[in-house]
N, C-alpha and C positions, 0 to 999 in steps of 0.2 A: 495754213489753218484752213480747216476744214468750212466750207460757208452751210451755214443755212440754207434751205431751197428759201425762197420770196415769200411763200406762204408759213413759215413754220410758226409766226407767231401763233396765225389761227387754228392751228391742228393745238394750239396749248392750251390754249382759253377753251377752244371746246374741251379736253381732257379736263380742265378744271371743276369746270363746269359740274362735267359725269362727276369725279371726285368731292364736289363741293358739299353734295344736298344741304338739306335744311339748314341754317344755321341761325343759331340762337340772334333778337331781336337787337340791334345795336342801342345802345345812349344817347339821349337826345344831345346833337352837338349844336354850335351855337355857327357857326358855320360851311363851309367847305372848300379844303384847297385842293389844287386840281393841275398837275404838272404833266401839259402836252408835249410832243416831241417827236418829229417829224425828219423823216433820214433818209435816202436816196440808198443807205446799207439795206435798208431792206430788201433793196431790189437787186442789190450785189453791183450800183453802179454807181456814182462819184462825179455829178455832174448837173448843169440846170437848178433847181431849186434843190439846193441839195441838204439843208438841214434849218430847221422851227424849231425855236425853243420858249415853251412861254408858261409861265408859271403863276398862278392868281388863285385870288382869294375873294370869293362869295361871301360875303354880309350874312348875317342872318337876314329872315323874311319879314321883310316888311319894318325891319330897321335901319331908317333910312335917314341921311347926314342931309345940309339944309339944301346943297344943289340939286339933292334927286327929287325933295320933298315940293322944289319949284319945279321942277320938269314935271313933279305927275300931276300939281296943277294944272299945268297946259296941257296936257295931254289927256284929264278927264274929258268922256264926253265924246270921243274919240277911241279912247283906250279905257274899256270898263276891268278888273282884272280886280281881285282879294286879295292875292298876292305879289308885292314887288318886290326887287332883290337887285340890290347893284353889286357890283364885281368892280375888283382892282386889278390889273399884272401889271406884269413886267414880260418881256420877250426880243427876242433875235431871228431876225431870218437870213440869211445866209445863200448867194446862186453865181456858181462859177461855171466856164465855158466848158465843154465837152473833155478837154484836154488839160490839165491844170502842173501840166511839169513844162510848159511853153513860158518864159518870161512876159516872151511879147506875141498874146494870143491874134490871132485872126481880127481884122475888124468885122468880118459877120461872121462873128461867135459870141453871145451872150456876152456883156461885159460883166468882170467881176463885182458883187454891191454885197452890203449887209447893210443891217436896218437894225436899229436898238431902240428897242422905244417902252411907252410906259401908255396905259389906257383903261378908262374911267366906262362902265357899261351902266344903264339903269334897263331892268327886264321888268316885262308885268307878264305874268303867269295867272291864266284864266281855268289851264287842266286840257283845252282841245287847243287853246290859241297861245304863242306867245310872240311877245313883242319888246323887240331891245331897238333901244339908239342909243349910242355913244361916242366915243373919240378916241384914237390913238395920237398920240405926237412923238417924235424921233426922233433921231440922225444919222445919214448918211456916213459915209466914205471914212478915213481914220479911226474916228471918236465912235463906231458902230460897235468896235472891236470884234468885228470877224472876221478879218485878217490875224486877227493874235490866238481864239479860239480853232481854226483853222490850221492853223500854225502848232500850236501844244497838242490835239489831237494827232497829228498827221506824224510832226516829227518830233515830239519829245515821250510821248504816247506808243511811237512807231508804226498806225496805225495808215496803212497807204501811204501814195504817193508822196514826195514834199511840194508844197503847190509855192511857184514861181510866177504867178505870174500879178501879183497882190498891186504892185506897184501900177498895175492899169485900172484901178477900181473908181468907180465912181469919186465926186468930190465932196468935202464937205457939205453937209446939206439939211437945215432942219427942215423936216417934213412933217406932215400928217394928213387924216380922214378922219370926215365923219359919215355915219354906219346907220345907216336903219334899215334891221330885219325881221320880217315875220314868217312866222312857221305856226302851221293848222295840225291837228293828228287825228284822222277817221281811223277808227279799228271797231273791232272787236273781236270777242270770243267764240273756237269754234265749239263746235258740240262735244259730246262726250267719247264719240270715238276716236276724237285727237287729243286726246290727256290732256284736257282743257288749256291746249293754247291757245292764245291771242296771236293776231296780225292787226297791225294798222300800215296807213300810209301819211308819209308826210311829205306836204308841197309846203315850200319854201320859195321867200324875195328878197332881196335883199337889195341896194342901190346904196353905193359909195360915192363919196365927195373928197376928193380933195389934190395935193400932190403928190401921194401915195397912189393911191389908187382912183380912177373915177370912170365905174362902173355900174349893168345894170344884170344880175343873172337870178336863177330860179334853177327849182333842183327839186327831183322825186327822190324820197326815198320809203324802199319799203320793208316793216323788221315782220321775222316771227318769234316766238318762245314766249318766256312770261313777267310779268313782271312789269312791261311795257310803260307804267307810269312814270319807272324812273327818271325818263328824260325826253327830249322828243329828239332826238337822235347824239350822234359822238360828234362832238366840237373840234373844230378844227383851227388852227395859227393863223392861217389869213385869212379862210373864207367865212372863216363864220365868229359868233362874236362874244358871245355868254357860255362861258362850259355851266349848264344848271343842270341839277341834278334833284329829286328828292330824296328824302332818309329813307329808307328800308324800315317798315316797324312793323314789318309783315309777318316777320321769324321764316320767313320764305329766302329759297335760291332765287334770283331775280336774272334772268339771260335772256339775248335773246343773238339771232344772226339778222345781217341788212346786206341790203344791193340800193345803190342807188347810182342817179345819174344826174347832168346838166348841163348849165352853157350858160358861160357871159358874154357879153357884150363891154368890149375895151376901147373908153377913150381915152385913159392914159392911164402905162404904164413904167410906176417912173424907174425900176428894175428892167425895163427894154428899152423907156424913151430916153435915158438918160437923165443928168441935174437936170431941173428945171430954168436954171437962173447964170446957170455956170456950164463952157464947155463939156463936154465926156464924151464917153464913147455912148453907142445907141446902137439898134438893131432897128430892123421895120417890122413893128407887132402884127398880130395879124388879127381883125377886127371882132372874130370871136372865136373862143375858145370853150373846149367842151372836156366835161370831167366825168369819169365812170368808176362806182368804187363798189366794194364789199369788204365787210369785216362780220367782227360781233363784241356783246358785250358782255360780263359777269360779275355779279356784285357777289364779290369773295365775304360777308357778313358788312363790316363797313365801309371796304374797300370796294371801290365800281376799277374793275379793270374792262379798256378796249381796244380793239385792234382793226385799223383801214388797212389795206391795200387803196392805194392811186393809180388809175392809168389817167393821162393827161395830154390830149391833143398841142398838135405842136402851135407855140404861142407867139413865137416870131417867123417872118418869112422865109430865113435861110437853113432855118431848125426841118428836119425832113420825117423824124419818127418818132412818139408818141414819148413821153418820160414817162416815169414810176416814181415812185417813193412809197413809202411805210408810217403808218401814224399811229404811233402808242401813247396811249392816255389811262393815267388814276387821278380818284378821285376817293379823298377819304375827307369824312368830317373831321371840324378842329373850334 
């Protein structure tokens, strides 16, 4: 079977932007439903961070349950915003060594690992600044269903080699992380000679604490397009917390292309360090990991489609090459 080039999704998004034209303004929606898929199949490989899936629902803005109203009261004076929003989600992350056909992978390879989790986040949006605080809680080991998922895709659907090493995966463990993230947006509209294009820059910082992930990260994303008020950049399953987006009421197609880079100082990574309280496989992680990415977002009327291709520096000592994967995000009012 002929494999699409790694950047084929970017080309498809660009073609869709040209064909979509101006769309009718969508009706008012009560919330935002988001599906995020990250997979190394977009890069033509099957190893390391091999799959991440996240389904979330953002409640209508400023319709907050009790815990969110309490959290907002604690943050008032520190965070001043007119728009507050709660996001609930469920997701699964999957990690494998470089050769999934070996029943007993070498000890210096990334361990097999899965994480099945639920999350709750509260975001405050000023239009130029987005503050988000939240928590992920989940389970590793066989209850994560990562082995079941990969074997279904590879064996039952006949896509790829049969994975044989899941007997060596991390042990069962309930794990969590608490996250705070801040994004700021600095932008302008170019002059008449640039067809009304807008450009912006979005720096962001985040801190995570927990048994899943303890890290400090920073990044910068630069975008060009139309309707950049759509969001604060494309969300990610593990590294960006809230899939926010503003509803399109302009009747115009919104689109942008973007590129970004960032890095993380890593204190703990469960999927490299191994289980917290039990013996398991592990590798020596790198204390600093860099990411670079490029992609595009198109607003097809009520549906927002984004694709990002990610390049990541080695995150453990015995990994020689940069890894890569693609991320596809679908967002729609619901």
